[in-house]
C-alpha positions as CSV (number, residue, x, y, z in Angstrom):
1,M,124.3,180.3,109.7
2,Q,125.3,179.3,113.3
3,D,121.8,177.9,113.8
4,S,121.9,175.6,111.0
5,I,125.0,174.3,111.8
6,L,124.0,173.6,115.3
7,Q,120.8,172.1,113.9
8,G,123.1,169.8,111.5
9,L,125.3,168.6,114.3
10,S,122.1,167.8,116.6
11,K,120.7,165.6,113.9
12,A,123.8,163.7,113.5
13,W,124.2,163.3,117.2
14,L,120.6,162.0,117.1
15,G,121.3,159.7,114.5
16,A,124.5,158.3,115.7
17,G,122.9,157.9,119.4
18,G,119.8,156.2,117.5
19,L,122.1,154.0,115.6
20,A,124.1,153.2,118.9
21,I,121.1,152.4,120.6
22,H,119.5,150.1,117.8
23,G,123.1,148.5,117.6
24,L,122.8,148.0,121.2
25,R,119.5,146.2,121.1
26,I,120.9,143.9,118.2
27,V,123.7,143.0,120.5
28,G,121.7,142.5,123.4
29,I,118.8,140.2,121.1
30,L,121.9,138.1,119.9
31,I,123.3,137.6,123.2
32,A,120.0,136.5,124.6
33,A,119.1,134.2,121.9
34,W,122.7,132.6,122.5
35,V,122.1,132.4,126.5
36,A,118.7,131.0,125.7
37,I,119.7,128.3,123.5
38,S,122.6,127.2,125.8
39,L,120.0,127.3,128.6
40,T,117.5,125.1,126.8
41,Q,120.1,122.5,125.4
42,R,121.6,122.5,128.9
43,A,118.0,121.9,130.4
44,I,117.3,119.4,127.9
45,G,120.6,117.5,128.3
46,I,120.0,117.5,131.8
47,M,116.6,116.0,131.7
48,R,117.8,113.5,129.2
49,T,120.5,112.5,131.6
50,R,118.0,111.9,134.5
51,V,115.7,110.0,132.4
52,A,118.5,107.6,131.2
53,T,120.1,106.9,134.4
54,R,116.2,105.8,135.6
55,L,116.3,103.3,132.3
56,D,118.0,99.8,132.5
57,D,117.3,99.2,128.9
58,R,120.0,100.1,126.7
59,E,117.6,100.5,123.7
60,A,115.5,103.0,125.7
61,V,118.3,104.9,126.7
62,K,119.3,105.4,123.0
63,R,115.5,106.3,122.2
64,A,115.8,109.0,124.8
65,E,119.0,110.3,123.6
66,T,117.3,110.3,120.0
67,L,114.5,112.2,121.4
68,G,116.8,114.7,123.2
69,R,118.7,115.4,120.1
70,V,115.4,116.5,118.4
71,F,114.2,118.7,121.3
72,R,117.5,120.3,121.3
73,Y,117.4,121.1,117.5
74,L,113.9,122.0,117.6
75,A,114.5,124.7,120.5
76,S,117.4,126.2,118.4
77,V,115.4,126.7,115.3
78,V,112.4,128.4,117.3
79,I,114.7,130.6,119.2
80,T,117.0,131.5,116.1
81,L,114.0,132.6,114.3
82,I,112.6,134.6,116.9
83,A,115.9,136.4,117.4
84,G,116.0,137.0,113.6
85,M,112.9,138.7,113.4
86,L,113.6,140.9,116.2
87,V,117.0,141.8,114.6
88,L,115.0,142.7,111.4
89,A,112.4,144.7,113.2
90,E,115.4,146.8,114.8
91,V,117.1,147.3,111.5
92,G,113.7,148.7,110.2
93,V,112.7,145.9,108.0
94,S,109.0,145.2,108.2
95,V,108.6,141.7,109.5
96,A,104.9,141.4,108.3
97,P,105.5,141.3,104.6
98,I,108.1,138.6,105.4
99,L,105.8,136.5,107.5
100,G,103.2,136.9,104.7
101,A,105.5,135.6,102.1
102,A,106.8,133.0,104.6
103,G,103.4,131.8,104.7
104,V,103.0,131.5,101.1
105,V,105.8,129.9,100.4
106,G,105.3,127.3,103.3
107,L,102.1,126.5,101.8
108,A,103.9,125.9,98.6
109,V,106.6,123.8,100.2
110,G,104.1,122.0,102.3
111,F,102.1,120.7,99.2
112,G,105.2,119.5,97.6
113,A,106.7,118.0,100.4
114,Q,104.0,116.5,102.2
115,S,105.4,113.1,102.5
116,L,108.6,114.5,103.9
117,V,106.7,116.0,106.7
118,K,105.0,113.0,107.1
119,D,108.0,110.8,107.5
120,Y,109.3,113.5,110.1
121,F,106.2,113.4,112.1
122,T,105.5,109.5,112.2
123,G,109.4,109.1,112.8
124,F,108.9,111.2,116.0
125,F,105.9,109.2,117.3
126,L,107.7,106.1,116.4
127,L,110.5,107.0,118.9
128,L,107.9,108.6,121.3
129,E,105.5,105.6,121.7
130,N,108.9,103.0,121.8
131,Q,107.3,100.8,119.0
132,I,110.5,100.2,117.3
133,R,113.8,100.1,118.7
134,Q,117.3,99.4,117.3
135,G,118.2,95.6,117.6
136,D,114.5,94.4,117.2
137,V,113.3,92.1,114.4
138,V,110.1,93.7,112.7
139,K,108.0,93.5,109.8
140,L,106.9,96.7,108.2
141,G,104.4,95.9,105.3
142,E,106.2,93.9,102.8
143,H,109.8,94.5,104.4
144,S,111.0,92.7,107.6
145,G,114.4,92.1,108.9
146,L,116.8,93.5,111.7
147,V,116.5,97.1,112.7
148,E,120.0,98.6,112.3
149,E,119.0,102.1,112.5
150,I,115.9,104.1,112.9
151,T,115.5,108.1,112.5
152,L,113.1,110.6,111.8
153,R,113.0,110.0,108.1
154,Y,113.4,106.2,107.6
155,I,114.1,102.8,109.2
156,Q,117.1,100.8,108.0
157,L,116.2,96.9,108.0
158,R,118.8,94.3,107.1
159,D,117.0,90.7,105.9
160,Y,118.1,87.3,106.4
161,E,119.9,87.3,103.1
162,G,122.0,90.5,104.0
163,N,119.8,92.8,101.9
164,V,119.4,96.3,103.3
165,H,115.9,98.1,103.1
166,F,115.3,101.8,103.6
167,V,111.5,102.1,104.8
168,P,110.3,105.7,105.2
169,N,108.4,106.4,108.1
170,G,105.5,107.6,106.2
171,A,105.2,104.4,104.6
172,V,104.8,102.8,108.2
173,S,100.9,101.8,108.5
174,T,101.7,98.8,110.9
175,V,104.2,97.6,112.8
176,V,104.9,93.9,113.5
177,N,107.6,93.7,116.4
178,M,108.8,90.0,116.9
179,S,111.3,90.9,119.5
180,R,109.3,92.5,122.4
181,G,109.0,90.8,125.8
182,Y,109.0,87.3,124.6
183,A,108.2,85.2,121.4
184,Q,106.5,82.0,120.5
185,A,108.3,79.3,118.6
186,V,105.3,77.9,116.9
187,V,105.8,74.2,115.0
188,E,103.6,72.2,113.0
189,I,104.4,68.5,112.8
190,G,103.1,66.2,110.2
191,V,102.7,62.5,110.7
192,A,101.0,59.6,109.1
193,Y,97.3,59.0,109.4
194,K,98.0,55.4,110.6
195,E,100.1,56.8,113.4
196,D,98.6,57.2,117.1
197,V,98.3,60.9,117.5
198,D,98.4,60.4,121.5
199,R,101.9,58.6,121.3
200,V,103.0,61.1,119.0
201,M,102.3,63.9,121.2
202,D,104.0,62.3,124.2
203,V,107.1,61.9,122.4
204,M,106.7,65.6,121.4
205,R,106.7,66.3,125.1
206,E,109.7,64.0,126.0
207,V,111.9,65.8,123.3
208,G,110.5,69.3,124.6
209,V,111.8,68.3,128.2
210,E,115.0,67.0,127.1
211,M,115.6,70.1,125.2
212,R,114.7,72.3,127.9
213,A,117.1,70.7,130.2
214,Q,120.1,71.4,128.0
215,P,122.3,74.2,129.3
216,E,122.5,76.3,126.0
217,H,118.6,76.5,126.0
218,Q,117.8,77.1,129.6
219,S,118.1,80.8,129.2
220,R,116.3,80.7,125.7
221,I,113.2,78.7,126.5
222,L,111.0,80.1,129.3
223,G,108.2,77.6,129.4
224,D,107.5,73.6,128.9
225,L,106.2,72.6,125.6
226,E,102.3,73.6,124.7
227,I,100.9,71.4,122.6
228,A,97.5,72.7,121.3
229,G,96.6,69.3,119.5
230,V,95.3,68.1,116.0
231,E,95.5,71.4,113.9
232,R,94.2,70.1,110.5
233,W,93.8,66.8,108.4
234,A,96.1,67.6,105.3
235,D,96.4,65.4,102.2
236,S,98.8,63.2,103.4
237,A,99.3,63.8,107.0
238,V,97.7,64.7,110.4
239,M,99.2,68.2,111.6
240,I,100.0,68.7,115.2
241,R,100.5,72.3,116.4
242,A,102.8,73.1,119.5
243,R,104.8,76.0,120.7
244,F,107.4,77.1,123.1
245,K,107.6,80.4,125.0
246,V,111.2,81.6,124.4
247,A,113.1,84.6,124.9
248,P,113.0,87.5,122.4
249,L,114.9,86.6,118.7
250,E,115.2,82.9,120.1
251,Q,112.3,81.4,118.2
252,W,114.1,80.6,115.1
253,T,116.9,79.2,117.0
254,V,114.8,77.0,119.3
255,K,112.5,75.9,116.5
256,R,115.1,74.4,114.2
257,D,116.8,72.6,117.2
258,Y,113.4,71.3,118.2
259,L,112.6,69.9,114.8
260,R,116.3,68.3,114.3
261,R,115.5,66.5,117.8
262,L,112.5,65.6,116.9
263,K,113.1,63.8,113.6
264,R,115.9,61.6,115.4
265,A,113.3,60.8,118.0
266,F,110.7,59.5,115.6
267,D,113.2,57.9,113.6
268,E,114.1,55.8,116.5
269,R,110.7,54.9,117.4
270,G,109.5,54.3,113.9
271,I,107.1,57.3,113.7
272,E,106.4,57.9,110.0
273,I,106.9,61.5,108.9
274,P,105.0,61.4,105.4
275,Y,105.3,62.6,102.2
276,P,102.9,63.3,99.2
277,Q,101.8,59.9,97.7
278,M,99.4,59.1,94.8
279,T,97.5,55.8,94.5
280,M,96.5,54.9,90.8
281,H,93.2,52.5,90.3
282,R,93.2,50.8,87.0
283,P,89.8,49.8,85.6
284,G,89.4,45.8,85.5
285,R,92.4,45.2,87.9
């Protein structure tokens, strides 16, 4: 009788000791996971700060901050998953069936959410490769406008009319960035066939020099007017092509002001800006 009581007590002590050991291990795993998440986030934050202090571009700093948030989130998810599996193993739950079920569920979710996964991967590389920044003017397929926000999921554009376009990153196949480094303000001027083309080009250069000397354009225009020459013979005009090298996002302002000034110069010098005309011939007249 006493032997059975002693055996029962020993089993109880052993069971309690085992539970205590497993409990301590679980607590240790949770503490280690918390410490690991804190250290990784702190390390990523320090690295992001060091990178940001070496960058002079405000948009590049924003891109570094966005990537830092992405890396911190990924690190937290990975560490949490590892800690969860270790805790389940300590509790006595077999992890292998869970991993197998998760694989099957992951495949099902992957097939159903391929576009979402593609959006996130494309957005990550758009940020990593610095193809688009907030404040740029870009063209993404049929959509174009000012980039108001860029995330791992979508790019938010606002066009000239004020419409907002949300373009999924997975739908972006080509990026035309119109505000990187410098731009070209391209103009095509049509004059009548009777006009002296060389004289017209001289007037265009004079207006370009006069315009570049204006204080409001000194920071916008980066070079003298470059005249390519006669571009083509249109139905009613000779088309002359030229361009200014300008600061980013200033091409439209420079082009509009140049055309305004050139119209006045043509009027003062009597240079005809043609309009479509039709000549009718009547038989016997």
